[in-house]
Backbone as CSV, one residue per row, in Angstrom:
resi,resn,N_x,N_y,N_z,CA_x,CA_y,CA_z,C_x,C_y,C_z
1,UNK,-21.973,-20.556,56.326,-21.953,-19.371,55.538,-21.132,-19.522,54.236
2,UNK,-19.948,-20.379,54.438,-19.211,-20.626,53.243,-19.982,-21.591,52.175
3,UNK,-20.705,-22.639,52.940,-21.430,-23.636,52.090,-22.705,-22.665,51.479
4,UNK,-23.294,-21.855,52.166,-24.397,-20.989,51.864,-23.844,-20.066,50.548
5,UNK,-22.802,-19.468,50.770,-22.399,-18.574,49.712,-22.010,-19.141,48.453
6,UNK,-21.390,-20.381,48.562,-21.042,-21.274,47.477,-22.218,-21.730,46.659
7,UNK,-23.355,-22.212,47.432,-24.370,-22.692,46.854,-25.092,-21.824,46.150
8,UNK,-25.063,-20.273,46.329,-25.739,-19.272,45.992,-24.810,-18.772,44.734
9,UNK,-23.525,-18.755,44.912,-22.554,-18.147,43.803,-22.514,-18.962,42.680
10,UNK,-22.626,-20.276,42.772,-22.556,-21.198,41.504,-23.658,-20.902,40.484
11,UNK,-24.981,-20.715,40.904,-25.994,-20.652,39.859,-25.941,-19.232,39.179
12,UNK,-25.532,-18.149,40.144,-25.385,-16.741,39.687,-24.192,-16.499,38.730
13,UNK,-23.142,-17.337,38.923,-22.053,-17.122,38.020,-22.398,-17.800,36.710
14,UNK,-22.980,-18.831,36.713,-23.542,-19.579,35.428,-24.311,-18.457,34.770
15,UNK,-25.289,-17.840,35.448,-26.221,-17.042,34.728,-25.351,-15.645,34.177
16,UNK,-24.367,-15.214,34.910,-23.675,-14.122,34.395,-22.741,-14.461,33.396
17,UNK,-22.242,-15.695,33.283,-21.320,-16.038,32.321,-21.977,-16.473,31.069
18,UNK,-23.244,-16.880,31.237,-23.948,-17.481,29.930,-23.827,-16.384,28.663
19,UNK,-24.065,-15.243,28.707,-23.966,-14.273,27.446,-22.375,-14.198,26.994
20,UNK,-21.654,-14.413,27.921,-20.213,-14.145,27.623,-19.559,-15.632,26.772
21,UNK,-20.355,-16.713,26.921,-19.858,-17.990,26.291,-19.924,-18.038,24.655
22,UNK,-20.907,-17.316,23.973,-20.706,-17.234,22.581,-19.670,-16.252,22.159
23,UNK,-19.449,-15.264,22.849,-18.291,-14.282,22.486,-16.912,-15.171,22.589
24,UNK,-16.763,-15.802,23.634,-15.547,-16.497,23.992,-15.494,-17.477,22.770
25,UNK,-16.452,-18.339,22.370,-16.506,-19.216,21.358,-16.089,-18.563,19.987
26,UNK,-16.686,-17.364,19.688,-16.495,-16.720,18.459,-15.119,-16.219,18.390
27,UNK,-14.615,-15.883,19.409,-13.144,-15.277,19.412,-12.052,-16.397,19.305
28,UNK,-12.547,-17.741,19.667,-11.646,-18.907,19.293,-11.760,-19.363,17.908
29,UNK,-12.862,-19.169,17.201,-13.054,-19.547,15.856,-12.355,-18.363,15.129
30,UNK,-12.339,-17.163,15.566,-11.750,-16.131,14.646,-10.200,-16.294,14.816
31,UNK,-9.453,-16.755,15.784,-8.258,-17.238,16.026,-7.849,-18.250,15.308
32,UNK,-8.826,-19.026,15.169,-8.581,-20.277,14.069,-8.419,-20.075,12.613
33,UNK,-8.944,-18.913,12.411,-9.169,-18.530,10.910,-10.393,-18.622,10.453
34,UNK,-11.458,-19.011,11.157,-12.594,-19.131,10.639,-13.574,-17.808,10.947
35,UNK,-14.041,-17.229,9.765,-14.523,-15.800,9.940,-16.069,-15.805,9.611
36,UNK,-16.619,-16.975,9.540,-18.053,-17.102,8.994,-18.936,-17.020,10.092
37,UNK,-18.507,-17.297,11.403,-19.366,-17.276,12.450,-19.814,-16.054,13.047
38,UNK,-21.048,-15.914,13.426,-21.546,-14.659,13.837,-22.350,-14.986,15.168
39,UNK,-22.302,-13.831,16.135,-23.123,-13.976,17.401,-24.442,-13.527,17.454
40,UNK,-25.484,-14.274,17.925,-26.751,-13.789,17.988,-26.822,-12.752,19.039
41,UNK,-27.100,-11.631,18.578,-27.107,-10.308,19.790,-28.533,-10.293,20.220
42,UNK,-28.682,-10.436,21.619,-30.080,-10.425,22.215,-30.348,-9.111,22.845
43,UNK,-29.447,-8.611,23.557,-29.454,-7.367,24.463,-28.619,-6.275,23.816
44,UNK,-29.014,-4.926,24.307,-28.399,-3.957,23.844,-27.509,-3.187,24.902
45,UNK,-27.142,-4.067,25.893,-26.260,-3.648,26.963,-24.772,-3.717,26.492
46,UNK,-23.825,-3.602,27.382,-22.316,-3.663,27.117,-21.939,-4.741,26.453
47,UNK,-22.422,-5.944,26.916,-22.091,-7.131,26.400,-22.668,-7.419,25.014
48,UNK,-23.862,-6.945,24.677,-24.400,-6.711,23.399,-23.597,-6.025,22.503
49,UNK,-23.220,-4.722,22.929,-22.352,-4.039,22.078,-21.062,-4.584,21.687
50,UNK,-20.469,-5.410,22.608,-19.173,-6.055,22.434,-19.436,-7.117,21.244
51,UNK,-20.628,-7.879,21.474,-21.015,-9.100,20.514,-21.161,-8.304,19.122
52,UNK,-21.722,-7.111,19.060,-21.809,-6.592,17.752,-20.412,-6.105,17.151
53,UNK,-19.726,-5.623,17.997,-18.374,-5.380,17.576,-17.687,-6.563,17.091
54,UNK,-17.562,-7.498,17.868,-17.125,-8.677,17.123,-17.566,-9.396,15.921
55,UNK,-18.941,-9.106,15.543,-19.624,-9.534,14.423,-19.089,-8.709,13.380
56,UNK,-18.924,-7.326,13.615,-18.361,-6.332,12.533,-16.883,-6.745,12.301
57,UNK,-16.075,-7.040,13.169,-14.796,-7.499,13.124,-14.650,-8.779,12.244
58,UNK,-15.517,-9.730,12.507,-15.536,-11.049,11.624,-15.910,-10.746,10.202
59,UNK,-16.825,-9.846,10.071,-17.346,-9.572,8.630,-16.160,-8.800,7.995
60,UNK,-15.515,-7.972,8.603,-14.343,-7.230,7.997,-13.174,-8.142,7.656
61,UNK,-12.919,-9.015,8.654,-11.802,-9.914,8.498,-12.150,-10.945,7.328
62,UNK,-13.390,-11.397,7.237,-13.896,-12.322,6.050,-13.739,-11.557,4.888
63,UNK,-14.119,-10.191,4.737,-13.856,-9.621,3.395,-12.438,-9.396,2.987
64,UNK,-11.646,-9.095,3.869,-10.048,-8.931,3.768,-9.603,-10.287,3.313
65,UNK,-10.072,-11.495,3.847,-9.509,-12.623,3.671,-9.854,-13.037,2.162
66,UNK,-11.152,-12.736,1.827,-11.558,-12.978,0.395,-11.034,-12.090,-0.587
67,UNK,-10.636,-10.806,-0.209,-9.961,-9.863,-1.150,-8.477,-10.577,-1.214
68,UNK,-7.929,-10.925,-0.268,-6.588,-11.534,-0.294,-6.494,-12.763,-1.308
69,UNK,-7.419,-13.436,-1.064,-7.236,-14.762,-2.105,-7.605,-14.399,-3.293
70,UNK,-8.643,-13.293,-3.777,-8.924,-12.900,-4.965,-7.524,-12.326,-5.769
71,UNK,-6.752,-11.603,-4.728,-5.704,-10.749,-5.273,-4.630,-11.853,-5.592
72,UNK,-4.431,-12.874,-4.853,-3.370,-13.857,-4.965,-3.782,-14.600,-6.379
73,UNK,-5.059,-14.933,-6.591,-5.440,-15.728,-7.839,-5.178,-14.930,-9.055
74,UNK,-5.572,-13.607,-8.912,-5.361,-12.544,-10.173,-3.950,-12.608,-10.465
75,UNK,-3.156,-12.201,-9.465,-1.647,-12.065,-9.600,-1.132,-13.276,-10.199
76,UNK,-1.460,-14.523,-9.781,-0.937,-15.810,-10.230,-1.293,-15.861,-11.685
77,UNK,-2.719,-15.661,-12.146,-3.157,-15.750,-13.625,-2.228,-14.753,-14.463
78,UNK,-2.225,-13.566,-14.108,-1.507,-12.457,-14.765,0.014,-12.807,-14.963
79,UNK,0.696,-13.405,-14.074,2.191,-13.914,-14.118,2.085,-15.102,-15.069
80,UNK,1.144,-16.035,-14.885,1.432,-17.219,-15.501,1.036,-17.131,-17.025
81,UNK,0.338,-16.193,-17.440,-0.158,-15.978,-18.913,1.103,-15.730,-19.758
82,UNK,1.884,-14.453,-19.463,2.996,-14.172,-20.291,4.184,-15.223,-20.082
83,UNK,4.331,-15.841,-18.969,5.380,-16.997,-18.688,4.923,-17.978,-19.556
84,UNK,3.767,-18.526,-19.624,3.334,-19.679,-20.366,3.679,-19.559,-22.015
85,UNK,3.294,-18.333,-22.530,3.365,-18.023,-23.832,4.929,-17.865,-24.229
86,UNK,5.595,-17.184,-23.280,7.085,-17.177,-23.529,7.783,-18.579,-23.442
87,UNK,7.457,-19.360,-22.543,7.953,-20.549,-22.416,7.535,-21.501,-23.788
88,UNK,6.238,-21.450,-24.123,5.973,-22.108,-25.462,6.749,-21.702,-26.603
89,UNK,7.157,-20.549,-26.760,7.692,-20.026,-27.885,9.193,-20.354,-27.964
90,UNK,9.866,-20.205,-26.742,11.276,-20.664,-26.615,11.501,-22.163,-26.638
91,UNK,10.495,-23.051,-26.103,10.567,-24.339,-26.351,10.311,-25.004,-27.911
92,UNK,9.500,-24.172,-28.512,9.309,-24.420,-29.868,10.612,-24.135,-30.715
93,UNK,11.163,-23.138,-30.352,12.555,-22.804,-31.062,13.604,-23.679,-30.662
94,UNK,13.862,-24.186,-29.448,14.649,-25.083,-29.038,14.433,-26.409,-29.752
95,UNK,13.290,-26.846,-29.923,12.584,-28.184,-30.415,12.904,-28.020,-32.006
96,UNK,13.062,-26.964,-32.512,13.230,-26.678,-34.023,11.879,-26.639,-34.756
97,UNK,10.859,-26.612,-33.932,9.538,-26.416,-34.468,9.270,-24.992,-35.123
98,UNK,9.880,-23.821,-34.463,9.951,-22.598,-34.855,11.354,-22.268,-35.141
99,UNK,11.495,-21.378,-36.193,12.908,-21.027,-36.591,13.281,-20.114,-35.745
100,UNK,14.719,-20.233,-35.433,15.179,-19.205,-34.464,15.824,-17.915,-35.163
101,UNK,14.886,-17.154,-35.278,15.029,-15.896,-36.075,14.711,-14.585,-35.321
102,UNK,14.937,-13.418,-35.847,14.738,-12.248,-35.100,13.212,-11.826,-34.863
103,UNK,12.510,-12.335,-35.745,10.722,-12.236,-35.657,10.309,-12.991,-34.377
104,UNK,10.880,-14.298,-34.362,10.258,-15.037,-33.319,10.985,-14.787,-31.918
105,UNK,12.099,-14.404,-32.035,12.764,-13.846,-30.645,12.087,-12.598,-30.216
106,UNK,11.861,-11.716,-31.251,11.092,-10.498,-30.783,9.824,-10.725,-30.142
107,UNK,9.067,-11.815,-30.832,7.770,-12.235,-30.079,7.911,-12.601,-28.690
108,UNK,8.855,-13.345,-28.440,9.137,-13.681,-26.890,9.570,-12.653,-26.100
109,UNK,10.387,-11.552,-26.795,10.685,-10.471,-25.941,9.588,-9.475,-25.752
110,UNK,8.695,-9.528,-26.381,7.360,-8.862,-26.090,6.829,-9.474,-24.935
111,UNK,6.660,-10.718,-24.839,6.155,-11.280,-23.641,6.875,-10.943,-22.391
112,UNK,8.208,-10.778,-22.511,9.059,-10.442,-21.350,8.787,-8.918,-20.998
113,UNK,8.576,-7.929,-22.050,8.224,-6.642,-21.699,6.970,-6.588,-20.993
114,UNK,5.918,-7.595,-21.379,4.570,-7.470,-20.872,4.719,-7.952,-19.320
115,UNK,5.456,-8.774,-19.172,5.799,-9.279,-17.674,6.534,-8.372,-16.809
116,UNK,7.406,-7.445,-17.546,8.122,-6.620,-16.812,7.054,-5.470,-16.361
117,UNK,6.312,-5.000,-17.245,5.228,-3.847,-17.109,4.505,-4.512,-15.853
118,UNK,3.989,-5.690,-15.816,3.226,-6.071,-14.750,4.002,-6.145,-13.408
119,UNK,5.198,-6.378,-13.469,5.824,-6.361,-12.046,6.138,-4.993,-11.649
120,UNK,6.514,-4.258,-12.558,6.643,-2.793,-12.429,5.522,-2.019,-11.666
121,UNK,4.395,-2.480,-12.425,3.035,-1.851,-11.859,2.809,-2.365,-10.418
122,UNK,3.277,-3.645,-10.253,2.840,-4.197,-8.845,3.707,-3.701,-7.793
123,UNK,4.850,-3.346,-8.342,5.957,-2.623,-7.451,5.501,-1.145,-7.003
124,UNK,5.058,-0.460,-8.116,4.795,0.936,-7.838,3.457,1.043,-7.080
125,UNK,2.626,0.169,-7.081,1.286,0.213,-6.265,1.707,-0.167,-4.933
126,UNK,2.546,-1.254,-4.641,2.869,-1.610,-3.368,3.645,-0.481,-2.720
127,UNK,4.592,0.119,-3.451,5.384,1.267,-2.900,4.524,2.453,-2.572
128,UNK,3.449,2.736,-3.274,2.516,3.902,-3.013,1.839,3.674,-1.761
129,UNK,1.501,2.505,-1.577,0.472,2.118,-0.536,1.070,1.732,0.834
130,UNK,2.412,1.825,0.812,3.281,1.618,2.071,2.963,2.715,3.023
131,UNK,2.842,3.978,2.428,2.807,5.174,3.157,3.883,5.946,3.494
132,UNK,4.440,6.006,4.725,5.551,6.882,5.054,6.902,5.917,5.086
133,UNK,7.012,4.882,4.735,8.086,3.968,4.694,9.063,4.503,3.547
134,UNK,10.328,3.934,3.620,11.488,4.449,2.936,11.058,4.157,1.387
135,UNK,10.352,3.093,1.045,10.155,2.880,-0.324,9.164,3.974,-0.982
136,UNK,8.195,4.393,-0.284,7.149,5.403,-0.732,7.868,6.736,-0.578
137,UNK,8.736,7.184,0.383,9.359,8.338,0.313,10.439,8.495,-1.008
138,UNK,10.969,7.353,-1.225,11.872,7.622,-2.454,10.876,7.637,-3.595
139,UNK,9.648,7.200,-3.716,9.008,7.274,-4.896,8.153,8.497,-5.139
140,UNK,8.251,9.495,-4.106,7.546,10.706,-4.248,8.538,11.791,-3.698
141,UNK,8.982,12.666,-4.742,9.869,13.727,-4.504,8.942,15.102,-4.958
142,UNK,8.290,15.705,-3.986,7.345,16.754,-4.309,8.184,18.135,-4.302
143,UNK,7.614,18.958,-5.049,8.170,20.189,-5.387,7.201,21.112,-6.147
144,UNK,7.232,22.346,-6.145,6.407,23.205,-6.874,6.420,23.007,-8.270
145,UNK,5.317,22.835,-8.848,5.039,22.628,-10.470,3.993,23.153,-11.087
146,UNK,4.011,23.348,-12.380,2.977,23.929,-13.041,2.228,22.939,-13.653
147,UNK,1.007,22.633,-12.838,0.164,21.299,-13.283,-0.451,21.591,-14.704
148,UNK,-0.785,22.597,-15.147,-1.468,23.050,-16.273,-0.457,22.604,-17.414
149,UNK,0.849,23.017,-17.350,1.765,22.760,-18.289,2.022,21.398,-18.327
150,UNK,2.167,20.633,-17.198,2.355,19.095,-17.190,1.261,18.339,-17.999
151,UNK,0.067,18.920,-17.634,-1.061,18.109,-18.351,-0.935,18.266,-19.832
152,UNK,-0.785,19.510,-20.257,-0.735,19.743,-21.642,0.377,19.028,-22.414
153,UNK,1.640,18.936,-21.732,2.692,18.251,-22.408,2.320,16.648,-22.486
154,UNK,1.619,16.074,-21.482,1.329,14.773,-21.694,0.145,14.605,-22.731
155,UNK,-0.843,15.429,-22.894,-1.841,15.415,-23.846,-1.326,15.357,-25.298
156,UNK,-0.253,16.331,-25.509,0.411,16.472,-26.736,0.886,15.058,-27.290
157,UNK,1.455,14.395,-26.290,2.332,13.184,-26.780,1.109,11.920,-27.040
158,UNK,-0.001,12.145,-26.903,-1.096,11.160,-27.071,-1.641,11.615,-28.395
159,UNK,-1.329,12.577,-29.030,-2.167,12.927,-30.413,-1.925,11.876,-31.393
160,UNK,-0.664,11.273,-31.624,-0.525,10.281,-32.817,-1.251,9.038,-32.257
161,UNK,-1.352,8.657,-30.958,-2.201,7.432,-30.666,-3.653,7.680,-30.859
162,UNK,-4.136,8.788,-30.623,-5.492,9.309,-30.756,-5.858,9.184,-32.179
163,UNK,-4.908,9.626,-33.194,-5.273,9.529,-34.478,-5.194,8.073,-35.029
164,UNK,-4.180,7.228,-34.580,-4.095,5.839,-34.983,-5.459,5.071,-34.563
165,UNK,-5.778,5.475,-33.338,-7.139,4.766,-32.734,-8.542,5.309,-33.405
166,UNK,-8.237,6.202,-34.267,-9.543,6.859,-34.888,-10.427,7.576,-33.814
167,UNK,-9.733,8.282,-32.938,-10.414,8.878,-31.855,-10.409,10.534,-32.008
168,UNK,-11.367,11.221,-31.923,-11.356,12.828,-31.785,-11.143,13.111,-30.363
169,UNK,-10.383,14.309,-30.242,-9.879,14.693,-28.911,-10.380,16.217,-28.914
170,UNK,-10.847,16.588,-27.788,-11.208,17.980,-27.466,-10.643,18.435,-26.066
171,UNK,-9.763,19.543,-25.954,-9.271,19.934,-24.702,-9.513,21.313,-24.575
172,UNK,-10.173,21.647,-23.162,-10.347,22.964,-22.894,-9.781,23.334,-21.498
173,UNK,-9.050,24.587,-21.573,-8.276,24.841,-20.237,-9.065,26.199,-19.778
174,UNK,-9.704,26.196,-18.516,-10.160,27.302,-18.136,-9.271,28.131,-16.982
175,UNK,-8.083,27.720,-16.944,-7.153,28.181,-15.896,-6.178,29.273,-16.600
176,UNK,-5.921,30.433,-16.065,-5.110,31.452,-16.605,-3.664,30.896,-16.607
177,UNK,-2.881,30.703,-17.678,-1.500,29.948,-17.448,-0.691,31.223,-16.951
178,UNK,-0.906,32.623,-17.083,0.049,33.503,-16.625,-0.169,33.730,-15.165
179,UNK,-1.119,33.087,-14.412,-1.316,33.288,-12.908,-0.537,32.093,-12.299
180,UNK,-0.655,32.278,-10.871,-0.040,31.286,-9.934,-1.273,30.115,-9.670
181,UNK,-2.227,30.216,-10.223,-3.309,29.266,-9.806,-3.140,27.867,-10.353
182,UNK,-2.219,27.681,-11.374,-1.944,26.510,-12.046,-0.922,25.656,-11.213
183,UNK,-0.239,26.335,-10.302,0.868,25.576,-9.742,0.350,25.046,-8.376
184,UNK,0.977,23.669,-8.133,0.871,23.022,-6.878,2.145,22.310,-6.344
185,UNK,2.055,21.693,-5.342,3.176,20.790,-4.830,2.922,19.549,-5.080
186,UNK,3.850,18.780,-5.795,3.636,17.344,-6.100,4.854,16.855,-6.966
187,UNK,4.791,15.646,-7.153,5.882,14.837,-7.759,5.404,14.887,-9.295
188,UNK,6.384,15.568,-9.985,6.074,15.742,-11.595,5.987,14.393,-12.340
189,UNK,6.857,13.386,-11.852,6.822,12.173,-12.667,5.620,11.318,-12.279
190,UNK,5.208,11.339,-10.915,4.080,10.595,-10.474,2.751,11.085,-11.286
191,UNK,2.576,12.365,-11.189,1.505,13.119,-11.710,1.399,13.111,-13.339
192,UNK,2.667,12.924,-13.943,2.558,12.657,-15.333,2.176,11.240,-15.595
193,UNK,2.643,10.189,-14.748,2.122,8.940,-14.829,0.661,8.745,-14.583
194,UNK,0.179,9.572,-13.661,-1.291,9.604,-13.545,-1.936,9.920,-14.756
195,UNK,-1.519,11.038,-15.485,-2.310,11.583,-16.570,-2.250,10.647,-17.688
196,UNK,-1.025,10.119,-17.796,-0.594,9.107,-18.930,-1.460,7.903,-18.624
197,UNK,-1.634,7.511,-17.498,-2.494,6.235,-17.240,-3.948,6.480,-17.610
198,UNK,-4.433,7.563,-17.440,-5.834,7.945,-17.641,-6.173,8.170,-19.027
199,UNK,-5.258,8.753,-19.679,-5.336,9.025,-21.181,-5.149,7.616,-22.041
200,UNK,-4.270,6.898,-21.531,-4.041,5.249,-22.072,-5.268,4.465,-21.888
201,UNK,-5.891,4.653,-20.634,-6.986,3.783,-20.222,-8.027,4.111,-21.138
202,UNK,-8.429,5.513,-21.457,-9.517,5.844,-22.270,-9.350,5.673,-23.713
203,UNK,-8.182,5.739,-24.224,-7.870,5.344,-25.588,-8.148,3.809,-25.779
204,UNK,-7.530,3.074,-24.847,-7.609,1.719,-25.006,-9.100,1.000,-24.967
205,UNK,-9.816,1.720,-24.170,-11.253,1.171,-23.958,-12.374,1.985,-24.583
206,UNK,-12.089,2.931,-25.615,-12.904,3.559,-26.322,-13.031,3.099,-27.647
207,UNK,-14.219,2.880,-28.183,-14.405,2.272,-29.472,-14.296,3.344,-30.684
208,UNK,-13.828,2.932,-31.776,-13.666,3.827,-32.911,-14.846,3.763,-33.870
209,UNK,-15.358,4.866,-34.274,-14.992,6.277,-34.031,-15.596,6.685,-32.853
210,UNK,-14.835,7.317,-31.973,-15.195,7.873,-30.643,-14.581,9.092,-30.442
211,UNK,-14.795,9.467,-29.031,-14.353,10.916,-28.787,-13.935,10.960,-27.237
212,UNK,-12.880,11.764,-26.987,-12.331,12.021,-25.678,-12.395,13.464,-25.496
213,UNK,-12.876,13.882,-24.265,-12.839,15.334,-23.838,-12.075,15.572,-22.537
214,UNK,-11.270,16.559,-22.500,-10.389,16.807,-21.306,-10.749,18.283,-20.995
215,UNK,-10.673,18.533,-19.714,-11.072,19.857,-19.163,-10.417,20.120,-17.903
216,UNK,-9.977,21.381,-17.708,-9.004,21.836,-16.649,-9.726,23.012,-16.063
217,UNK,-10.075,23.024,-14.858,-10.874,24.240,-14.064,-10.292,24.297,-12.598
218,UNK,-10.416,25.516,-12.054,-9.987,25.585,-10.716,-11.308,26.121,-9.942
219,UNK,-11.697,25.437,-8.817,-12.817,25.807,-7.984,-12.355,25.676,-6.422
220,UNK,-12.500,26.806,-5.751,-12.402,26.673,-4.270,-10.822,26.285,-4.042
221,UNK,-9.938,26.719,-4.872,-8.600,26.501,-4.507,-8.180,24.980,-4.903
222,UNK,-8.963,24.299,-5.644,-8.846,22.905,-5.939,-8.669,22.926,-7.432
223,UNK,-7.580,22.311,-8.057,-7.464,22.003,-9.463,-8.322,20.961,-9.990
224,UNK,-9.284,21.001,-10.932,-10.056,19.818,-11.224,-9.775,19.399,-12.669
225,UNK,-9.308,18.275,-12.952,-8.991,17.626,-14.311,-9.918,16.602,-14.524
226,UNK,-10.752,16.741,-15.579,-11.852,15.777,-16.021,-11.539,15.177,-17.459
227,UNK,-11.696,13.769,-17.555,-11.478,13.105,-18.745,-12.766,12.341,-19.184
228,UNK,-13.268,12.689,-20.251,-14.704,12.042,-20.510,-14.426,11.360,-21.818
229,UNK,-14.864,9.870,-21.947,-14.848,9.435,-23.234,-16.222,8.847,-23.495
230,UNK,-16.093,8.239,-24.902,-17.489,7.860,-25.249,-17.395,6.325,-25.108
231,UNK,-18.517,5.670,-25.657,-18.723,4.190,-25.514,-17.654,3.437,-25.998
232,UNK,-17.541,2.106,-25.289,-18.358,1.611,-24.342,-18.299,2.132,-22.901
233,UNK,-19.244,1.727,-22.172,-19.335,2.249,-20.637,-19.204,0.975,-19.895
234,UNK,-19.362,1.088,-18.474,-19.376,-0.022,-17.577,-20.868,0.143,-16.858
235,UNK,-21.299,-0.902,-16.046,-22.355,-0.996,-15.370,-22.225,0.195,-14.160
236,UNK,-23.289,0.789,-13.797,-23.242,1.694,-12.695,-22.425,1.053,-11.295
237,UNK,-22.955,-0.119,-11.023,-22.446,-0.687,-9.832,-20.987,-1.283,-9.992
238,UNK,-20.389,-1.007,-10.983,-18.932,-1.400,-11.390,-17.976,-0.152,-11.102
239,UNK,-18.733,1.065,-10.981,-17.956,2.083,-11.053,-16.658,2.288,-10.131
240,UNK,-17.259,1.934,-8.706,-16.197,1.820,-7.497,-15.258,0.691,-7.669
241,UNK,-15.623,-0.170,-8.423,-14.871,-1.492,-8.377,-13.425,-1.327,-9.532
242,UNK,-13.640,-0.282,-10.318,-12.602,-0.188,-11.505,-11.182,0.366,-10.905
243,UNK,-11.398,0.759,-9.806,-10.027,1.339,-9.086,-9.462,0.091,-8.258
244,UNK,-10.068,-0.977,-8.216,-9.515,-2.278,-7.675,-8.465,-2.810,-8.286
245,UNK,-7.414,-3.499,-7.417,-6.520,-4.069,-8.150,-6.774,-5.158,-9.052
246,UNK,-6.458,-5.079,-10.283,-6.537,-6.090,-11.230,-8.189,-6.387,-11.677
247,UNK,-8.828,-5.413,-11.344,-10.334,-5.467,-11.788,-10.548,-5.028,-13.200
248,UNK,-11.304,-5.733,-13.779,-11.624,-5.477,-15.339,-13.139,-5.673,-15.270
249,UNK,-13.969,-4.584,-15.858,-15.373,-4.703,-16.186,-15.602,-5.545,-17.235
250,UNK,-16.677,-6.342,-17.223,-16.909,-7.492,-18.178,-17.025,-6.852,-19.557
251,UNK,-17.609,-5.857,-19.639,-18.027,-5.399,-21.114,-16.752,-4.967,-21.957
252,UNK,-15.773,-4.095,-21.195,-14.835,-3.318,-22.023,-13.138,-3.688,-21.723
253,UNK,-13.230,-4.136,-20.402,-11.837,-4.291,-19.733,-11.428,-5.757,-19.785
254,UNK,-10.835,-6.085,-20.919,-10.463,-7.601,-21.148,-9.152,-7.636,-21.253
255,UNK,-8.417,-8.899,-21.289,-7.042,-9.108,-21.414,-6.628,-8.862,-22.898
256,UNK,-7.380,-8.794,-23.762,-6.918,-8.745,-25.189,-6.434,-7.306,-25.319
257,UNK,-6.732,-6.309,-24.519,-6.322,-4.913,-24.672,-4.924,-4.926,-24.353
258,UNK,-4.268,-5.745,-23.574,-2.790,-6.006,-23.156,-2.677,-5.131,-21.858
259,UNK,-3.711,-4.832,-21.097,-3.443,-3.907,-19.783,-3.173,-4.897,-18.593
260,UNK,-2.660,-4.450,-17.612,-2.416,-5.234,-16.440,-3.538,-5.184,-15.413
261,UNK,-4.450,-4.326,-15.596,-5.432,-4.046,-14.651,-5.009,-3.258,-13.371
262,UNK,-3.949,-2.607,-13.470,-3.573,-1.916,-12.141,-3.345,-0.308,-12.376
263,UNK,-3.606,0.017,-13.749,-3.388,1.401,-14.110,-4.147,2.419,-13.226
264,UNK,-5.469,2.107,-13.087,-6.428,3.031,-12.353,-6.099,2.981,-10.860
265,UNK,-5.822,1.638,-10.326,-5.386,1.600,-8.919,-4.224,2.405,-8.737
266,UNK,-3.125,2.456,-9.482,-1.970,3.301,-9.210,-2.534,4.745,-9.337
267,UNK,-3.363,5.041,-10.240,-3.812,6.441,-10.470,-4.386,6.962,-9.180
268,UNK,-5.439,6.257,-8.618,-6.003,6.595,-7.202,-5.099,6.775,-6.105
269,UNK,-4.239,5.812,-6.259,-3.061,5.856,-5.088,-2.210,7.241,-5.145
270,UNK,-1.831,7.419,-6.424,-1.037,8.683,-6.649,-1.811,9.976,-6.205
271,UNK,-3.253,10.073,-6.545,-4.019,11.031,-6.284,-4.117,11.448,-4.953
272,UNK,-4.426,10.134,-3.968,-4.612,10.334,-2.640,-3.168,10.750,-1.996
273,UNK,-1.981,10.317,-2.471,-0.594,10.663,-1.903,-0.536,12.053,-2.139
274,UNK,-1.136,12.860,-3.056,-1.080,14.276,-3.117,-2.200,14.932,-2.549
275,UNK,-2.876,14.337,-1.604,-4.134,14.994,-0.907,-5.213,15.167,-1.873
276,UNK,-5.335,14.432,-3.003,-6.474,14.722,-3.579,-7.345,13.515,-3.876
277,UNK,-8.147,13.524,-4.845,-9.236,12.503,-5.088,-9.382,12.129,-6.450
278,UNK,-9.636,10.863,-6.846,-9.971,10.360,-8.076,-11.269,9.619,-8.248
279,UNK,-12.169,10.186,-8.945,-13.478,9.366,-9.033,-13.981,9.095,-10.441
280,UNK,-14.911,8.212,-10.594,-15.555,7.970,-11.829,-16.970,8.066,-11.867
281,UNK,-17.588,8.574,-12.926,-18.879,8.295,-13.100,-19.293,8.137,-14.693
282,UNK,-20.510,7.829,-14.812,-20.918,7.482,-16.269,-21.050,8.790,-16.967
283,UNK,-20.449,8.960,-18.178,-20.369,10.434,-18.960,-21.627,10.378,-19.867
284,UNK,-21.900,11.628,-20.262,-22.930,11.887,-21.206,-22.585,11.348,-22.691
285,UNK,-21.263,11.014,-22.753,-21.125,10.520,-24.149,-21.039,9.209,-24.302
286,UNK,-21.486,8.442,-23.223,-21.640,7.069,-23.345,-20.589,6.187,-22.721
287,UNK,-19.427,6.695,-22.145,-18.448,6.016,-21.530,-18.304,6.459,-20.246
288,UNK,-17.065,6.800,-19.767,-16.896,7.111,-18.232,-16.129,8.490,-18.153
289,UNK,-16.610,9.117,-17.200,-15.995,10.478,-16.814,-14.886,10.226,-15.797
290,UNK,-13.658,10.530,-15.858,-12.818,10.504,-14.758,-12.563,11.930,-14.160
291,UNK,-12.784,12.124,-12.845,-12.365,13.423,-12.375,-11.374,13.407,-11.283
292,UNK,-10.279,14.247,-11.441,-9.068,14.282,-10.678,-9.366,15.664,-10.008
293,UNK,-9.117,15.575,-8.611,-9.207,16.863,-7.966,-7.893,16.992,-6.958
294,UNK,-7.157,17.984,-7.161,-5.974,18.108,-6.433,-5.896,19.538,-5.820
295,UNK,-5.553,19.580,-4.431,-5.414,20.908,-3.951,-4.238,21.657,-4.090
296,UNK,-4.364,22.941,-4.303,-3.231,23.858,-4.607,-2.454,23.855,-3.436
C-alpha cells in the first residue's frame, strides 16, 4: 500500500505543482530586482487570480523603479547645472580670467540662490508627502482663515510682474465678502504659496502680449479658484504629467525660464493636504486652466 500510494502520489503532485512553478519563479525574479517577467495566465481559478495579481504587482514595481530612476536623474541634472556654473565662475575669478568684483560675485550668488530654491522646493515637497510624520505636522498649521482675502492679497502683489511681462489680468469674485462662505480651515502660508506658485507659473509660461483670468466661486460648499492663461499651451496627453516632479512640457516648460519644475507638484500636494483637489485643462484662451477646489 505504501509503494502503491507513493507511485500514485508522485505524478499527481507534479501535476498539482506544475501551475505553481511559474509563480514561484516569478517571485524569485521579483526578489532579485527583475520586474520585467510576466506569468502566462491560462486558467481563471484561484491560482490564475494569484498569477494575475503577481503580474500587476510586477508592472507596478517596474513603473515605480522607472519613476525612481527618472527622479534621481532629474535631481542630479538640476543640482549639477547651477553647481557647474557657479564652480566655473569662481574658478575663473581665482585664476584671474574674470575680475573679482561685485558684478561677478553677484552672478555666482544668483546661482547659489537658484540652488537654494531648488533644495527648498525638494524639502517642501518631501515634507508634504510624508503625511502625518513630524516634519509634515510642523509644515501645516491650520486655522480658520478668509480664503478670498488671502487670494486677493496674493493677486495684488503680482500686478507689477504682470505689467512687466506685458500681460493683461482680469479677476472676478462671485463670493460675498461679508458672509462666512469665504472662510475655511487651512494653513495661510501654504495656501499663499499655492496661489503664488500658480500665478508665477502662468506669468512665466504665457507669451506676451497675453492674458490671465482668475475667478472665485463657491458651489456645494466648495470654494473653487480658477486661473486661466493664454498661449502657449501643452499637449492634451501632457496635462496629467505637469504635476509630476521636475516635469516640463516640451513646448513651453524649459529650463531657460529658471523654474525648478517642482512648483505644480508642490501646489497639488498642498491642495490634497487641505482635503482639496488641483486639476488642469486646456483653456479657451489657448493656454492652461488651473482649477483649485477646497472644501469649506
